[in-house]
Every structure is written in C-alpha cells, then in structure tokens.
LOVOVEX-750851 format. One line per 5 residues: number of its first residue (from 0); their letters; for each residue x, y, z of C-alpha. Coordinates in pm, 1 decimal, always signed. Each point is the difference from the previous one (the first is absolute). Layout:
N
NUM	A	X/Y/Z ~ ...
***
This chain:
297
0	MDLLC	+10395.4/+7547.3/+8716.1 ~ +132.6/-31.6/+358.7 ~ +244.6/+281.8/-69.5 ~ -286.1/+217.9/-127.0 ~ -199.4/-85.4/+309.6
5	DAYSN	+285.2/+111.8/+230.1 ~ +70.1/+308.6/-206.7 ~ -353.9/+135.4/+2.9 ~ -54.5/-96.1/+362.6 ~ +307.1/+200.1/+99.2
10	SSDEE	-71.5/+292.7/-227.1 ~ -345.6/+35.5/+143.7 ~ +134.4/+58.9/+351.8 ~ +264.0/+244.2/-115.8 ~ -233.9/+213.6/-203.0
15	EKPKR	-281.5/+33.1/+247.1 ~ +195.3/+29.9/+324.8 ~ -48.2/+357.8/+126.7 ~ +294.0/+212.5/+94.6 ~ +39.3/+21.2/+376.9
20	QKFSH	+0.4/+344.9/+161.8 ~ +263.2/-27.0/+266.0 ~ -89.0/+294.9/+223.3 ~ -363.7/+79.4/-65.8 ~ -250.4/-271.9/+82.7
25	TFSNP	-319.0/+162.2/+126.0 ~ -291.8/+83.8/-228.5 ~ -263.1/+258.9/+79.8 ~ -243.0/-137.5/-257.3 ~ +94.7/-362.3/-77.9
30	PKPYL	-155.0/-153.9/-313.4 ~ -300.5/-227.3/+42.2 ~ +62.2/-313.3/-207.7 ~ -269.8/-246.2/-96.3 ~ +8.4/-298.2/+238.0
35	PSPSP	-247.6/-289.1/+40.4 ~ +4.3/+51.1/+379.0 ~ +135.4/+281.8/+215.8 ~ +361.8/-33.1/+106.3 ~ +86.9/+6.9/+370.6
40	SPPSN	+134.6/+328.2/+135.3 ~ +371.9/+13.0/+74.6 ~ +96.1/-32.1/+368.5 ~ -4.7/+328.4/+187.3 ~ +347.2/-51.4/+143.6
45	LHTQS	+174.3/+19.1/-339.5 ~ +252.7/+277.9/-48.9 ~ -187.8/+284.0/-168.3 ~ +209.0/+309.4/+67.9 ~ +167.4/+180.7/-287.9
50	LIPGS	+371.2/-44.0/-36.5 ~ +245.0/+283.5/-43.4 ~ +159.9/-8.3/-345.9 ~ +355.8/-130.2/+20.8 ~ -53.7/-171.5/+336.1
55	YVSKR	+85.2/-368.1/+62.9 ~ -284.6/-245.7/-59.4 ~ +19.6/-320.1/+203.1 ~ -114.0/-342.5/-120.3 ~ -296.8/+14.5/+238.8
60	QRASM	-106.3/+338.2/-136.6 ~ +31.9/-119.7/-361.0 ~ -215.7/-303.5/+84.2 ~ -262.9/+227.5/+153.7 ~ +6.0/+229.4/-301.6
65	ASIST	-38.0/-296.4/-237.7 ~ -302.4/-135.2/+187.8 ~ -168.3/+340.5/+0.8 ~ +69.5/+51.1/-371.1 ~ -138.4/-344.8/-87.4
70	SNSVP	-322.6/+50.6/+194.9 ~ -73.3/+336.0/-160.7 ~ +100.8/-59.3/-363.0 ~ -186.3/-149.5/-292.6 ~ +55.6/-380.5/-16.2
75	LSSSS	+237.8/-139.8/-260.8 ~ -130.4/-186.0/-302.2 ~ -0.4/-336.4/+177.5 ~ -350.7/+63.6/+135.2 ~ -161.8/+296.2/-169.1
80	FTLSG	-330.0/+74.9/-168.5 ~ -39.0/+336.8/-170.6 ~ -349.4/+101.8/-107.0 ~ +2.1/+265.5/-271.4 ~ -330.2/-57.4/-182.8
85	SISEA	-298.2/-233.6/-3.8 ~ -59.4/-355.0/-120.7 ~ -369.8/+71.7/-47.0 ~ -156.1/+20.3/-347.7 ~ -212.6/+298.4/+108.2
90	DIPHN	+235.7/+250.1/-167.6 ~ +14.8/-185.8/-332.7 ~ -205.3/+130.0/-297.2 ~ -327.5/-191.5/-35.2 ~ +66.9/-112.0/-355.9
95	IVALL	+329.7/-161.3/+102.0 ~ -161.3/-171.5/+299.0 ~ -268.0/-138.3/-231.3 ~ +264.7/-132.7/-239.0 ~ +196.5/-166.3/+277.7
100	KSKAN	-310.8/-170.5/+132.7 ~ -105.5/-115.7/-346.5 ~ +342.5/-154.2/-57.8 ~ -19.1/-172.3/+337.5 ~ -332.7/-153.9/-104.1
105	GHQNL	+135.3/-113.2/-334.8 ~ -172.2/+272.8/-200.5 ~ +151.2/+298.8/-172.2 ~ -163.3/+307.7/-147.9 ~ +249.6/+201.8/-201.3
110	NLVPD	-228.9/+305.3/+7.4 ~ +51.1/+47.0/+372.8 ~ +348.5/+152.6/-25.2 ~ +205.5/+201.4/-250.5 ~ +207.0/-184.6/-261.6
115	KLSAT	+315.1/+51.4/+201.8 ~ +32.8/-17.6/+377.5 ~ +335.9/+40.0/+170.4 ~ +150.4/+108.8/+329.1 ~ +348.7/+96.7/+114.4
120	LSGHT	+101.7/-134.7/+340.8 ~ +301.6/+150.4/+176.7 ~ +105.4/-89.4/+351.3 ~ +282.9/-253.6/+13.1 ~ +352.9/+131.6/+39.8
125	RAVNA	+164.9/-307.2/-156.2 ~ -80.3/-262.7/-261.6 ~ -338.0/-176.3/+11.3 ~ +30.8/-380.1/+0.1 ~ -364.8/-109.0/-22.7
130	IHWSS	-358.2/+124.7/-30.5 ~ -330.7/-177.1/+57.4 ~ -363.7/+102.9/-49.3 ~ -253.2/-95.9/+266.1 ~ -251.9/-256.4/-126.9
135	THAHL	-262.8/+108.1/+254.5 ~ +54.4/+378.8/-18.8 ~ +82.1/+72.8/-362.7 ~ +101.9/+361.7/+62.5 ~ +287.9/-96.2/+231.9
140	LASAG	+353.0/-75.8/-117.8 ~ +292.1/-110.9/+217.5 ~ +365.1/+57.2/-90.4 ~ +318.8/-136.1/+161.6 ~ +327.3/+190.8/-18.1
145	MDNTV	+370.1/-6.6/+70.5 ~ -62.9/+285.4/+246.6 ~ -133.3/-254.9/+258.9 ~ -352.2/+126.4/-68.0 ~ -332.6/-137.8/-118.2
150	CIWNV	-227.7/+270.5/-139.7 ~ -377.6/-29.0/-32.2 ~ -145.5/+205.3/-286.0 ~ -358.4/+114.0/-47.1 ~ +79.9/+29.7/-368.6
155	WSRDK	-309.8/+180.5/-130.1 ~ -55.6/+230.6/+297.4 ~ -61.7/+369.5/-73.8 ~ +203.5/+94.7/+305.9 ~ +312.6/-176.7/+125.9
160	KKACA	+82.5/-313.5/-194.1 ~ +247.4/-129.2/+256.9 ~ -229.8/-127.8/+273.3 ~ +264.0/-125.3/+244.5 ~ +353.5/-130.0/+38.1
165	LNFHN	+96.7/-314.5/+190.8 ~ +352.3/-13.9/+143.8 ~ -14.1/-322.4/+197.6 ~ +293.0/-156.7/-188.8 ~ +355.3/+67.9/+115.5
170	AAVKD	+148.3/-32.6/-349.9 ~ -100.0/+16.8/-366.4 ~ -340.1/-150.0/-86.9 ~ +7.2/-250.7/-286.0 ~ -363.5/-107.3/-56.4
175	VKWSQ	-352.8/+88.0/+108.9 ~ -335.5/-176.6/-34.6 ~ -357.5/+88.7/+102.0 ~ -199.4/-265.1/+183.0 ~ -344.7/-98.8/-124.1
180	QGHFL	-121.5/+91.8/+347.3 ~ -66.2/+373.2/+4.3 ~ +281.7/+242.2/+77.8 ~ +268.7/-248.8/+101.7 ~ +335.4/+32.5/-177.1
185	LSCGY	+299.3/-235.3/-3.2 ~ +353.6/+119.6/-78.0 ~ +348.2/-149.3/+12.5 ~ +355.8/+118.6/-36.7 ~ +368.9/+17.2/+77.8
190	DCTSR	-57.0/-8.5/+377.3 ~ -77.2/-374.8/-34.2 ~ -366.4/+40.6/+94.1 ~ -348.6/-4.3/-143.9 ~ -240.3/+238.0/+174.8
195	LVDVE	-379.1/+10.8/+8.3 ~ -155.2/+343.0/+51.5 ~ -357.4/+116.1/+54.7 ~ +6.2/+307.6/-224.0 ~ -331.9/+134.2/+128.2
200	KGTET	+121.5/+4.3/+362.4 ~ +364.2/+71.6/-80.7 ~ +123.2/-289.8/+212.8 ~ +239.4/-285.7/-63.0 ~ -175.5/-322.1/+96.5
205	QVFIE	+262.1/-268.9/-64.9 ~ +368.9/-44.0/-85.1 ~ +133.7/-316.0/-167.6 ~ +376.0/-33.6/+52.4 ~ +237.8/-197.4/-223.4
210	DQMVG	+373.4/-61.6/-30.5 ~ +13.1/+144.2/-353.1 ~ -87.6/+317.0/-183.6 ~ -362.5/-44.6/-109.4 ~ -43.8/+104.0/-361.8
215	VIKFH	-347.1/-117.8/-97.2 ~ -335.3/-82.3/+163.6 ~ -330.4/-137.8/-132.2 ~ -340.2/-64.9/+161.7 ~ -181.1/-326.9/-70.4
220	PDNSN	-283.6/+69.9/-250.9 ~ -268.1/-169.9/+213.7 ~ +128.6/+52.7/+353.5 ~ +137.4/+338.3/+104.4 ~ +130.1/-152.0/+324.6
225	IFLSG	+268.5/-179.9/-201.6 ~ +288.7/+160.2/-187.9 ~ +330.2/-96.7/-160.8 ~ +332.7/+174.2/+51.8 ~ +323.3/-44.6/-192.9
230	GSKGH	+340.1/+138.8/+80.4 ~ +367.4/+47.3/-69.2 ~ +109.7/-343.1/+125.2 ~ -236.0/-183.9/-235.0 ~ -243.7/-100.5/+274.8
235	IKLWD	-374.4/+9.0/-66.9 ~ -233.1/-5.5/+299.7 ~ -375.9/-45.5/+31.8 ~ -129.8/+205.6/+294.7 ~ -327.0/-16.1/+195.6
240	IRTGK	-95.0/+348.5/+124.6 ~ -231.6/-145.3/+266.4 ~ +288.5/-168.9/+181.1 ~ +284.2/+217.7/-126.2 ~ +198.5/-314.9/-80.6
245	VVHNY	+141.9/-174.4/-305.1 ~ -225.4/-278.9/-130.7 ~ +245.5/-136.9/-260.0 ~ +356.6/+63.4/-114.1 ~ +91.4/-52.0/-366.6
250	NRNLG	+375.7/-40.8/-41.7 ~ +180.6/-120.8/-313.2 ~ +344.6/+159.8/+28.0 ~ -118.9/+291.6/-212.2 ~ +144.4/+341.9/-57.5
255	SILDV	-181.8/+316.5/+106.5 ~ -377.2/-28.2/-54.9 ~ -113.5/+259.8/-253.0 ~ -376.1/-65.1/-11.9 ~ -275.0/-239.5/+108.8
260	EFTMN	-351.0/-45.5/-142.1 ~ -287.1/-228.6/+98.5 ~ -193.4/-188.4/-266.4 ~ -370.2/+82.6/-36.9 ~ -113.3/-291.0/+218.4
265	GKQFI	+260.7/+77.5/+265.0 ~ +127.1/-359.9/+6.6 ~ +334.9/+81.6/-159.6 ~ +227.0/+298.8/-26.5 ~ +282.2/+98.6/-232.8
270	SSSDV	+330.2/+146.2/+113.5 ~ +274.3/+168.3/-197.4 ~ +351.0/+45.2/+129.8 ~ +362.6/+59.0/-79.2 ~ +191.4/-310.4/-106.4
275	SGSNI	+13.0/-275.7/+258.8 ~ +312.0/-110.6/+174.7 ~ -27.7/-353.7/-139.4 ~ -43.0/+74.2/-370.8 ~ +72.6/+323.9/-180.6
280	SEHSI	-236.6/-60.7/-291.9 ~ -306.0/-149.1/+173.8 ~ -253.3/+49.0/+276.2 ~ -42.8/+377.4/-36.8 ~ -379.1/-45.4/-51.6
285	IVWDV	-174.6/-262.2/+213.8 ~ -362.9/-106.9/+51.7 ~ -72.8/-109.4/+357.2 ~ -283.3/-208.6/+141.3 ~ -121.6/+200.6/+299.0
290	SRQVA	-126.2/-289.0/+214.3 ~ +252.2/-270.6/-93.3 ~ +307.2/+225.5/-31.3 ~ +87.8/-169.6/-331.8 ~ +201.6/+198.9/-254.4
295	YH	-40.7/-34.9/-376.7 ~ +252.7/+164.4/-231.4
***
C-alpha cells in the first residue's frame, strides 16, 4: 500500500504540472479562477518585459517569470473547486422529487415513477474507488476517483448532472462519505489525509493528517462530529471534528485496513483488514469496543 501511495502521489504531480513557456510570460487576458478570497497582486517591480527569443534568461528572470505565471494561472488540483451545475433539486422532475421524499420518510409509491429509472454519469478520467448517496439530500451522489477528484452529481437533474468537482486532494481519492449535517462531505486518500468540505460553499473546512495512506472513513451513526479512519499501516483512528484531533487509536499489528463499520448503537465497530503481522490466519475481522478500546475476534 505504501508503494501505491508514493506512486499515485508522484504521478499526480507529473501529470498536472503545466509546461513552462520559457520566453513568453505575459498574458493579455489571464484566466479568472475560482478562489475563496482574492489573491494579492504581484509586486510592481517584477520583471515584466518580453524576452527576445534565443536570448539568455538569468535565474532572477526565470524566478520572476515563474511568480508571474503562478499568480495568473488556474490553481492546481490541491485547492480547487469547479462548479459546473447545481446541487439544488429545482431542476429535477416533480415525480422523482416526490419519490425521493417518500423514500426518505419511509414510504414508497411505485406509481410516482416509471418502472425503470437510470442515469449515466461521466466525468472521472480514471477509475472510481467509491460512491456514496447523501442521506439528507437524496438526489446528490458523491464519487471518489483515482484522478485525485471527488465529483458531486445531481443525478436526476434535467440539465447538467455533474454539479461540481472537488480537487482538494493531492493524490488519488480512496473513499468518500456524506455527513448527516447538510452539505458536508468527508473524503480520504493516498495523500495521507482526510478532508472535510462544505460542498454548498465550495470550501475545505478541515484537514486531518496521518502517517499512512487513508483507505476508509466512516461517520458515527449518532454523532456526525465523530468519524473513524483506517489506513495502509493497519492503524484505526477515532477523530473528533470539533477539535480536529484523534480521540482514540486502535492498533493490533494489523495489515492494511480494508473497511470499518459501526454497529447500530454506535458502541462497537467492525474492521476488516489484510492478514496481521502476528498471525497469518487470524484477526482479519475484528469487533472493537469504541469506549474501552477492547478487541474481540
């Protein structure tokens, strides 16, 4: 898993790094990227004159050109929010909205929609690792991909189904989960982080850093301020979003954590993993006591 983590982290930088233009660095109409707050203007004393093709470019000039290019170009995927549609249900057919609401209330009327309802979603450029429906907004689906991207889909929209793309991760995204609190979304991946994003505002609110590739995340069923993360080194962590810190560590010399799931009452959780380092045939599925940190296998 660590090798995969390094591989996809490195490949991400190589693929998305723009080709430098050595002699031409001024832009008459620079692009206007989406940013949460306006970026400061570059200093006026930077070198801005055009260079003659074939002429020598000093280190100082190259540094000036690089700073100008960075300030005027679209940000890389490490901190990007691309809005391409809408997360509102206003553009969804009324019969589908009615069905979604009836399912949310525990009722279902099969006469509200045709016998077959399907949608084709295209937007990722690499394999999709995980998908998750929102429990509070039943028309929204999140997907996590090997292209470092989390996509938000307004699945039943008449117009654009891809509502937005989140590129806050610096490497492939392994898992994604909606919070029970509105439009908040949690994702994790090969960059050894879990990231909480406010989808409605398009802003990243918190980053939870680990020393392992994070492969799986899960919110507590009764408290959306608490979530579990499991990773490539076999470590399971219980995080508190309010403090941004780890509440408990669950370590049993396990292999890479493949999945975690809370029980209905939230007092225990189950983990699955590759074989442990201590015993090849045991301990791949473990039940943990959340409060006492006791493992049953």
